[in-house]
C-alpha positions in Angstrom: -10.2 35.7 -13.9 -13.3 33.8 -15.5 -15.3 36.6 -16.2 -14.7 37.2 -19.8 -17.3 36.4 -22.5 -14.9 34.5 -24.6 -13.9 32.1 -21.7 -17.5 31.9 -20.6 -18.7 30.8 -24.1 -15.8 28.3 -24.2 -16.4 26.7 -20.9 -20.2 26.6 -21.8 -19.2 24.9 -25.2 -17.0 22.3 -23.6 -19.6 21.4 -21.1 -22.5 20.8 -23.3 -24.5 17.7 -22.9 -22.3 16.3 -19.9 -23.2 13.8 -17.3 -23.3 15.1 -13.8 -22.1 12.9 -11.1 -24.1 9.8 -9.6 -25.3 9.7 -6.2 -22.6 8.1 -4.0 -20.1 7.9 -6.9 -17.2 9.5 -5.0 -17.1 7.4 -2.0 -16.2 8.6 1.5 -13.7 11.4 2.2 -11.2 10.8 5.0 -11.2 13.3 7.8 -7.5 14.9 7.3 -5.8 16.6 4.5 -6.4 15.8 0.9 -4.1 16.4 -1.7 -5.4 16.2 -5.4 -3.0 15.1 -8.0 -4.3 15.3 -11.7 -2.6 12.7 -13.8 -2.9 12.5 -17.6 -0.7 9.6 -18.4 1.1 6.4 -17.1 4.3 8.3 -16.7 2.2 10.9 -14.6 0.8 8.3 -12.2 4.2 7.0 -11.5 5.5 10.3 -10.7 2.3 11.2 -8.5 3.0 7.9 -6.7 6.4 9.0 -5.8 5.2 12.0 -4.0 2.4 9.9 -2.2 5.0 7.3 -1.4 7.4 9.8 0.2 4.5 11.2 2.5 3.8 7.6 3.5 7.2 6.7 4.3 7.4 9.9 6.5 4.2 8.8 8.3 2.3 11.9 7.1 -1.4 11.9 7.5 -2.4 13.4 4.2 -4.5 11.3 1.7 -3.7 11.6 -2.0 -6.6 11.9 -4.2 -5.1 10.7 -7.8 -7.3 11.1 -10.8 -6.2 9.3 -13.9 -8.3 8.6 -17.1 -8.6 5.0 -16.1 -7.8 3.2 -12.6 -8.6 -0.2 -14.0 -6.0 -2.8 -12.5 -4.6 -0.2 -10.4 -4.4 -0.9 -6.4 -4.2 2.1 -4.1 -1.6 2.3 -1.4 -2.5 2.8 2.2 -2.6 6.8 1.7 -4.1 7.1 -1.9 -7.6 7.1 -3.3 -7.6 6.3 -7.0 -10.5 7.6 -9.2 -10.9 7.6 -12.9 -11.5 10.9 -14.2 -11.3 11.8 -18.1 -12.3 15.3 -19.3 -14.9 16.1 -16.6 -17.4 19.0 -17.3 -18.1 21.6 -15.0 -21.2 20.0 -13.2 -19.1 17.1 -12.6 -16.1 18.9 -11.3 -18.3 21.0 -8.9 -19.4 18.0 -7.3 -16.1 16.4 -7.1 -15.0 19.4 -5.7 -17.9 19.8 -3.2 -17.5 16.3 -2.0 -13.7 15.9 -1.7 -12.8 19.6 -0.7 -8.9 19.1 -1.6 -6.5 21.3 0.5 -3.9 21.5 -2.5 -3.8 20.4 -6.1 -1.0 19.2 -7.9 -0.7 18.9 -11.8 1.7 16.5 -13.1 4.1 17.8 -15.9 1.3 20.0 -17.5 -1.5 19.7 -20.0 -3.9 21.9 -17.6 -7.5 21.9 -17.8 -9.2 25.3 -18.1 -12.5 24.1 -16.5 -10.6 22.7 -13.4 -8.5 26.0 -13.2 -11.9 28.0 -13.2 -13.7 25.8 -10.7 -10.8 25.6 -8.3 -9.8 29.5 -8.4 -12.7 30.2 -5.8 -11.4 27.6 -3.3 -8.4 29.4 -2.1 -6.0 26.4 -2.4 -2.5 25.9 -3.4 -2.2 25.0 -7.3 1.2 23.6 -7.9 2.7 22.4 -11.4 5.3 19.7 -10.8 7.9 18.2 -13.2 6.8 20.6 -15.6 7.8 19.8 -19.2 8.1 22.1 -22.2 5.9 19.6 -24.2 3.0 19.7 -21.6 2.9 23.5 -20.5 2.4 24.8 -24.2 -1.1 25.9 -24.4 -1.0 25.7 -28.2 0.0 28.0 -31.1 -2.1 31.0 -32.0 -5.8 31.0 -32.0 -8.3 32.1 -29.6 -8.4 29.4 -27.3 -4.7 29.9 -26.0 -5.2 33.6 -25.5 -8.3 32.5 -23.4 -6.3 30.3 -21.2 -3.3 32.5 -20.8 -4.8 34.7 -18.0 -5.6 31.4 -16.1 -1.9 30.4 -16.0 -0.8 33.2 -13.7 -2.9 31.9 -10.8 -1.0 28.8 -10.4 0.9 29.1 -7.2 4.2 27.6 -8.0 5.6 25.7 -11.3 8.6 23.2 -10.7 10.0 22.9 -14.0 12.3 19.8 -15.0 14.6 22.0 -17.1 15.4 25.5 -18.4 13.4 24.8 -21.7 10.4 23.9 -19.7 10.9 27.2 -17.6 11.2 29.2 -20.9 8.0 27.7 -22.2 6.2 28.6 -19.0 7.1 32.0 -19.2 6.0 32.2 -23.0 2.7 30.5 -21.6 1.9 33.2 -19.2 3.3 31.9 -15.9 5.0 34.8 -13.8 8.6 34.0 -13.8 8.8 34.6 -10.1 6.8 31.6 -9.5 9.0 29.2 -11.7 11.8 27.4 -9.9 14.0 24.9 -12.2 14.4 21.8 -9.9 15.1 19.2 -12.6 13.1 16.0 -13.0 11.5 14.0 -10.4 12.4 10.4 -10.6 10.2 7.4 -9.7 10.4 6.4 -6.1 13.3 3.9 -5.3 13.7 1.8 -2.2 16.8 1.4 -0.3 17.5 -2.0 -0.6 17.6 -3.9 2.6 20.6 -6.1 3.5 22.0 -7.8 6.7 25.0 -5.9 8.2 26.1 -9.1 10.0 26.5 -10.8 6.6 27.9 -7.8 5.0 30.6 -7.7 7.7 31.3 -11.3 7.6 31.6 -11.5 3.7 33.8 -8.2 3.5 36.4 -9.5 6.1 36.8 -12.8 4.1 37.0 -11.1 1.0 39.6 -8.4 2.4 41.5 -6.5 -0.5 40.5 -8.9 -3.5 38.9 -7.2 -6.3 35.3 -7.7 -6.6 32.4 -7.4 -9.0 28.8 -8.4 -9.1 26.4 -9.8 -11.5 22.8 -9.3 -10.7 19.7 -10.9 -11.5 21.2 -13.6 -13.7 19.5 -16.3 -15.3 20.6 -19.7 -16.6 20.5 -18.3 -20.1 23.0 -15.6 -19.2 25.3 -17.9 -17.0 27.9 -18.5 -20.2 28.0 -14.8 -20.6 29.0 -14.1 -17.2 31.4 -17.0 -16.8 33.1 -15.7 -20.3 33.5 -12.3 -18.9 34.8 -13.3 -15.5 37.2 -15.7 -17.1 38.6 -13.1 -19.5 39.2 -10.3 -16.8 40.7 -12.5 -14.1 43.6 -13.2 -16.3 44.4 -9.6 -15.6 42.7 -9.3 -12.2 44.2 -11.9 -10.2 42.2 -13.3 -7.1 39.0 -11.4 -8.8 35.7 -12.5 -7.0 32.3 -12.6 -8.6 29.4 -12.2 -6.4 26.7 -13.9 -8.6 22.9 -13.2 -7.5 20.3 -15.4 -9.5 17.0 -13.9 -10.7 13.7 -15.0 -9.0 13.1 -17.9 -11.6 16.6 -19.2 -11.4 17.8 -22.0 -8.8 21.1 -20.9 -7.3 22.5 -24.7 -6.8 21.9 -25.0 -10.7 23.8 -21.8 -11.5 26.3 -22.7 -9.0 26.8 -26.1 -10.7 27.0 -24.4 -14.2 29.9 -22.2 -12.8 31.7 -25.3 -11.6 31.4 -27.0 -14.8 32.9 -24.0 -16.3 35.9 -24.3 -14.1 35.4 -22.0 -11.2 35.8 -22.6 -7.4 32.3 -21.9 -6.5 30.7 -21.2 -3.0 26.9 -21.4 -2.5 25.8 -18.9 0.1 23.5 -21.5 1.4 26.2 -23.8 2.5 27.0 -21.2 5.3 30.9 -21.1 4.6 33.0 -18.0 4.2 35.0 -17.5 1.0 38.4 -18.9 0.9 41.5 -17.7 -0.9 40.7 -20.2 -3.5 36.9 -19.0 -4.1 36.4 -17.4 -7.5 32.4 -17.2 -7.4 30.1 -16.8 -4.6 26.4 -17.5 -5.6 23.7 -15.8 -3.4 21.1 -17.8 -2.1 18.3 -16.1 -4.0 17.2 -12.7 -5.3 16.0 -11.4 -2.0 18.9 -9.7 -0.9 20.6 -7.7 -3.9 21.4 -4.9 -1.3 24.0 -6.9 0.4 25.9 -7.7 -2.8 25.7 -4.5 -4.4 27.2 -2.9 -1.1 30.1 -5.3 -1.1 30.8 -4.8 -4.8 32.2 -1.6 -6.4 31.0 -2.6 -9.9 27.6 -4.1 -10.6 26.4 -5.6 -13.9 22.7 -5.5 -14.3 21.6 -8.5 -16.2 18.6 -8.4 -18.5 19.5 -5.2 -19.9 21.0 -6.4 -23.1 17.9 -8.0 -24.3 14.8 -7.7 -22.5 15.2 -4.8 -20.0 16.1 -4.4 -16.4 14.0 -6.3 -13.5 14.9 -3.2 -11.1 15.3 0.8 -10.9 19.0 1.5 -12.1 18.9 4.1 -9.1 18.7 1.2 -6.5 22.2 0.3 -7.6 23.7 3.6 -8.4 22.6 5.0 -4.9 24.5 2.3 -3.0 28.1 3.1 -3.9 28.6 0.6 -6.9 29.5 1.7 -10.4 26.7 0.3 -12.7 27.2 -1.5 -16.0 24.0 -2.0 -18.1 22.9 -2.7 -21.5 20.7 -0.7 -24.0 17.3 -2.1 -22.9 15.7 0.4 -20.4 12.3 -1.3 -19.8 10.2 1.2 -17.6 13.4 3.3 -16.3 14.4 5.0 -19.7 14.7 8.4 -18.0 16.6 7.1 -15.1 19.1 5.3 -17.1 19.6 8.4 -19.3 20.1 10.6 -16.4 22.9 8.3 -15.3 24.5 7.9 -18.6 24.5 11.5 -19.4 26.0 12.5 -16.0 28.9 9.8 -16.7 27.1 7.8 -13.9 27.0 4.5 -15.5 28.7 2.6 -18.3 26.5 1.1 -21.3 27.5 -1.9 -23.1 25.9 -2.5 -26.5 26.7 -6.4 -26.8 27.6 -9.4 -24.6 31.3 -9.0 -25.9 31.6 -5.8 -24.4 30.8 -6.5 -20.8 34.7 -7.9 -20.1 36.1 -4.6 -21.5 33.9 -2.5 -19.4 34.3 -4.5 -16.3 38.2 -4.4 -16.9 38.1 -0.9 -17.2 35.9 0.0 -13.9 37.9 -2.4 -11.9 40.4 0.5 -11.9 39.7 2.2 -8.6 40.0 5.6 -10.0 37.6 4.8 -12.9 35.0 3.3 -10.6 35.4 6.1 -8.3 34.5 8.8 -11.0 31.3 6.6 -12.0 30.3 6.2 -8.5 30.6 9.8 -7.3 28.6 10.9 -10.4 26.1 8.3 -9.5 25.9 9.7 -6.1 25.2 13.1 -7.3 22.5 12.1 -9.8 20.6 10.1 -7.1 20.9 12.5 -4.5 19.6 15.5 -6.7 16.5 13.2 -7.5 15.9 12.8 -3.8 16.3 16.6 -3.2 13.7 17.4 -6.0 11.2 15.1 -4.2 11.9 16.9 -1.0 11.3 20.2 -2.3 7.8 19.2 -3.7 7.2 17.6 -0.1 8.1 20.8 1.8 5.9 23.0 -0.6 3.2 20.6 0.0 3.4 20.8 3.8 3.5 24.6 3.6 0.1 24.3 1.7 -1.3 22.2 4.3 -0.3 24.4 7.0 -2.0 27.3 5.1 -4.9 25.0 4.9 -4.9 24.8 8.6 -3.4 21.5 9.4 
């Protein structure tokens, strides 16, 4: 693969004047299997940690060696080793590979490094491109460098493409079509929000058949917005109950007092009493049990998304059977919000006045059911993609003797 004069010249030129590894630079290699994940960007790193997190949750023994241009300020998880590695030359790569002896290599999204393709070709390890995107796997347009790199592409064992456009780009770049599988995008890992089943059963019995909605991560600044929407929708949805969850900076008692000032019969969870027929708002004790409230409510508004951005991943709510309402601010979760929106699995509002209208529509059982089913489809597919990558890695480790 690497025997052509042109490729040899290219590798020599790109390694000219490189600095070799320093003694003891790499640290200690763990005794079990090591999976190397090559990352080029912050988005790549987040995805890599989704993969390592899934293995950690399943008590796998593998260690993930994650390389990234800069690891400053990053803390590794228990099954991770983070190393800053940017544009390494062949001497550095050889030292790196001789020390770590990885049992598999994952590239995230693309932007493959020719030197690494050459140096890992003799190791006999699985090399897998995950979440491949068209923009990341194009080797360039014309010129001699893309022609030299093209033969290297056929040596990649598996390409998991994010969509059909990525598959088409991969075929044009030289990847064998039989080794490309369109899985869809891999989403960031989400945790299953914890809750107390005793509390859920107690509150569910007290609320009985009353219509319910939840406002999650509410600040004092947003209390008037929530109160206005609840008052407006309550005119049509009689006996409507609002489950109000303050954000981490907001005192539940102060939020409850604000709602009482707005004219609502308000119950604080900290008081220990069950809602009565007169209760209009229940204020959660704190921001540490969102899983309880989302499970109780068929509709949840993710506060913060109108102005500053969400405080949590939207899949955390969408996966719990609650129809999600959110604003235009996506924060660090733009791709997740877009997936939900494009599938009809969430409802976006553009301004505060839209909240009551969206809420009114979703309180109709058939409409909220449509959104909930679509959300379940999106979140379950995302989990299936991550599972497929994990299965492939396990087979790679079995091939390596583990």
